[in-house]
C-alpha positions as CSV (number, residue, x, y, z in Angstrom):
1,M,1.5,-7.5,-24.2
2,Q,1.2,-11.1,-23.0
3,K,2.9,-12.5,-20.1
4,G,2.4,-15.5,-18.4
5,G,-0.9,-16.7,-20.2
6,W,-2.2,-13.2,-19.3
7,T,-2.7,-10.2,-21.3
8,W,-2.3,-6.5,-20.0
9,D,-5.4,-4.6,-21.8
10,F,-5.9,-1.1,-20.7
11,S,-8.7,-0.3,-23.2
12,A,-12.1,0.7,-22.6
13,E,-13.7,-2.3,-23.8
14,G,-11.0,-4.4,-22.0
15,V,-11.6,-2.9,-18.7
16,R,-15.9,-3.3,-19.1
17,R,-15.1,-7.0,-20.2
18,S,-12.7,-7.7,-16.8
19,L,-15.7,-6.1,-14.7
20,Q,-18.3,-8.2,-16.2
21,S,-15.9,-11.5,-16.0
22,S,-15.6,-10.7,-12.1
23,L,-19.3,-9.8,-11.1
24,E,-20.4,-13.2,-12.8
25,R,-17.8,-15.0,-10.8
26,L,-18.5,-13.1,-7.5
27,N,-22.4,-13.4,-7.9
28,L,-22.8,-9.5,-7.5
29,D,-24.2,-7.0,-9.8
30,R,-21.9,-4.0,-8.3
31,V,-18.2,-3.6,-6.4
32,E,-17.1,-1.3,-3.8
33,I,-13.8,-0.2,-5.6
34,L,-12.4,-0.9,-8.9
35,F,-8.7,-0.1,-9.5
36,I,-6.4,0.2,-12.5
37,H,-3.8,-2.6,-11.6
38,S,-0.4,-1.5,-12.2
39,P,-0.3,0.6,-15.2
40,T,3.4,1.3,-14.7
41,N,4.4,1.5,-18.3
42,H,1.0,2.5,-19.3
43,H,0.3,5.7,-18.2
44,N,-0.9,7.3,-21.6
45,V,-3.6,4.8,-22.3
46,A,-4.6,4.1,-18.8
47,I,-5.7,7.9,-18.5
48,S,-7.3,8.1,-21.6
49,E,-9.2,5.1,-22.2
50,T,-9.3,3.1,-18.7
51,Y,-10.0,5.9,-16.6
52,P,-12.9,7.4,-18.6
53,A,-14.5,4.0,-18.4
54,L,-14.1,3.7,-14.7
55,V,-15.6,7.1,-14.5
56,E,-18.8,6.1,-16.3
57,M,-19.0,2.9,-14.2
58,R,-18.8,5.0,-11.2
59,S,-21.7,7.5,-12.4
60,S,-23.7,4.5,-13.1
61,G,-23.4,2.8,-9.8
62,I,-21.9,-0.3,-11.1
63,V,-18.6,0.7,-8.9
64,K,-18.6,3.1,-5.8
65,A,-15.0,4.4,-6.1
66,I,-12.2,4.0,-8.7
67,G,-8.7,4.2,-7.8
68,V,-4.9,3.0,-9.2
69,G,-2.8,0.6,-7.4
70,M,1.0,0.6,-8.2
71,T,4.3,0.4,-6.2
72,D,5.6,3.6,-7.4
73,S,4.1,6.5,-5.7
74,R,5.5,9.0,-8.2
75,K,3.7,7.7,-11.1
76,L,0.6,7.6,-8.7
77,L,0.9,11.2,-8.2
78,R,0.6,11.9,-11.8
79,F,-2.5,10.1,-11.8
80,A,-3.7,12.0,-8.9
81,Q,-3.3,15.0,-10.5
82,E,-4.7,14.1,-13.8
83,G,-7.7,12.4,-12.8
84,D,-10.7,12.5,-10.3
85,F,-9.8,9.3,-8.0
86,D,-11.6,8.2,-4.9
87,C,-8.6,6.2,-3.6
88,F,-5.1,4.4,-4.3
89,L,-3.7,1.3,-3.4
90,L,-0.1,2.3,-2.6
91,A,2.2,-1.0,-2.2
92,G,5.4,-1.1,-0.4
93,R,6.0,2.8,-0.5
94,Y,5.0,3.8,2.8
95,T,6.5,1.5,5.8
96,L,8.8,1.5,8.4
97,L,11.9,0.9,5.8
98,D,10.5,3.0,2.9
99,Q,8.8,6.6,3.1
100,S,9.1,7.5,-0.1
101,A,5.5,8.3,-0.6
102,L,6.1,10.8,2.6
103,A,7.0,14.0,0.8
104,E,4.9,14.6,-2.1
105,F,2.4,11.9,-2.6
106,L,0.6,11.6,0.4
107,P,0.3,15.3,1.5
108,Y,-1.3,15.7,-2.2
109,C,-3.8,12.8,-1.0
110,C,-4.6,14.9,2.0
111,E,-4.9,17.8,0.5
112,H,-7.4,16.2,-2.1
113,N,-9.1,14.0,0.1
114,I,-8.0,10.9,-1.6
115,G,-8.0,8.0,0.5
116,I,-4.8,5.6,0.5
117,I,-5.1,1.7,1.1
118,L,-2.0,0.8,1.9
119,G,-0.6,-2.9,0.9
120,G,3.1,-4.4,1.5
121,A,2.9,-2.9,5.2
122,Y,5.6,-5.6,6.1
123,N,7.4,-4.9,2.7
124,S,7.2,-8.6,1.5
125,G,7.6,-9.9,4.7
126,I,10.8,-8.9,6.0
127,L,9.3,-6.6,9.0
128,A,7.4,-9.9,10.0
129,S,10.5,-11.8,9.7
130,D,13.3,-13.1,12.2
131,L,15.4,-10.9,9.8
132,G,17.6,-13.5,8.8
133,P,20.1,-13.5,5.9
134,D,17.0,-14.7,3.5
135,S,14.3,-12.3,4.8
136,Y,12.4,-11.0,1.7
137,Y,12.2,-7.4,0.8
138,D,10.5,-6.4,-2.2
139,Y,9.5,-9.9,-3.6
140,R,13.3,-10.5,-3.4
141,V,16.1,-11.6,-0.8
142,A,16.6,-8.3,1.2
143,P,19.9,-6.3,0.4
144,P,22.4,-6.0,2.9
145,A,21.7,-2.4,3.5
146,V,18.0,-2.8,4.0
147,L,18.4,-5.8,6.0
148,E,20.7,-3.7,8.2
149,K,18.2,-0.9,8.6
150,A,15.4,-3.7,9.8
151,R,18.0,-4.9,12.1
152,R,18.4,-1.7,13.7
153,I,14.5,-0.6,13.9
154,R,14.1,-4.1,15.3
155,D,17.3,-3.3,18.1
156,V,15.0,0.1,18.8
157,C,11.6,-2.1,19.3
158,V,13.7,-4.8,21.4
159,R,14.6,-2.1,24.0
160,Y,11.1,-1.2,24.4
161,D,9.7,-4.4,24.4
162,V,7.7,-3.9,21.3
163,P,7.6,-6.8,18.6
164,L,8.6,-5.5,15.3
165,K,5.3,-6.0,13.5
166,A,3.3,-4.2,15.5
167,A,5.5,-0.9,15.2
168,A,5.4,-1.5,11.2
169,L,1.7,-1.4,11.6
170,Q,0.9,0.8,13.9
171,F,3.6,3.6,11.9
172,V,1.5,3.3,8.8
173,L,-2.1,3.5,10.5
174,A,-0.9,6.7,12.0
175,H,-0.8,8.7,8.5
176,P,-3.9,10.4,8.2
177,A,-4.2,9.4,4.3
178,V,-3.9,5.9,5.1
179,T,-7.8,4.6,5.7
180,Y,-7.1,0.9,5.3
181,V,-3.9,-1.7,5.2
182,I,-4.0,-4.7,3.3
183,L,-2.3,-7.9,5.0
184,G,-1.2,-11.1,3.1
185,S,-2.5,-13.9,5.9
186,S,-1.9,-17.4,5.1
187,Y,-3.5,-18.7,8.2
188,P,-6.4,-17.5,10.4
189,E,-3.7,-17.3,13.3
190,H,-2.0,-14.9,10.9
191,V,-5.2,-12.9,11.1
192,E,-5.2,-12.9,14.7
193,D,-2.0,-12.0,15.2
194,N,-2.3,-8.9,12.9
195,V,-5.0,-8.0,15.3
196,A,-2.9,-8.2,18.3
197,M,-0.3,-6.1,16.9
198,I,-2.3,-3.1,16.3
199,Q,-3.6,-3.7,20.0
200,V,0.1,-3.1,21.5
201,D,0.7,-0.3,23.7
202,I,3.9,1.3,22.0
203,P,5.8,4.1,24.1
204,S,6.1,7.5,22.7
205,D,9.7,7.4,23.5
206,L,10.2,4.6,20.9
207,W,9.1,6.7,17.9
208,G,11.6,9.7,19.1
209,E,14.2,7.3,19.4
210,L,13.9,6.1,15.5
211,Q,13.5,9.3,14.4
212,D,16.6,10.7,16.3
213,E,18.5,7.6,14.7
214,G,17.0,8.6,11.3
215,L,15.5,5.4,10.8
216,I,11.9,7.0,10.1
217,A,11.9,10.5,8.0
218,D,11.3,13.6,9.6
219,G,7.7,14.9,9.6
220,A,6.5,11.1,9.6
221,P,3.2,10.9,11.4
222,V,3.5,9.1,14.5
223,P,1.1,7.0,16.9
224,Q,0.2,9.3,19.8
């Protein structure tokens, strides 16, 4: 499939060419992690062709760990059940606004020692915004219901004098399956700000209030 000048190629030969091209551009002879990127509509070929090629690369030492990156935790769970993966990149499905990965996917990963690299902790920016009507969620203007929920969460944070961004970051890091969080940063000061948000002292009562108001799922781990 061709889209925007790029070709989706999940064949074994395709992934080998892709990795070799990346190694040449990076001037490296190996990489830490290699992901199958967004095989949303290509599960069968990804598990039958791409995955065996990645296993071979891991065995040879050219990559240290293999995984899949997607926004759909249900489809990631299927990959987890059908293959021997080291980690997954889950984007936007375990956040203060969306804990859809909590019930099945994250417990499975904990049980099978699969690390989660979390993307989209701010849900495309809404949890790092002023929550105006043009705030973005999932790469588009946030629907009214999502915006209203984000504002309710923000209101709780305000009562405890805690930045919404701090609550968003510390919440996702509290889950035992989450090993890393990827944060998009356009400027150096964004990096500094994200580090500062992780260090904010958040009262335990804030998490209790969010749970009491049904704003985070029952059973979701919270910072201690």
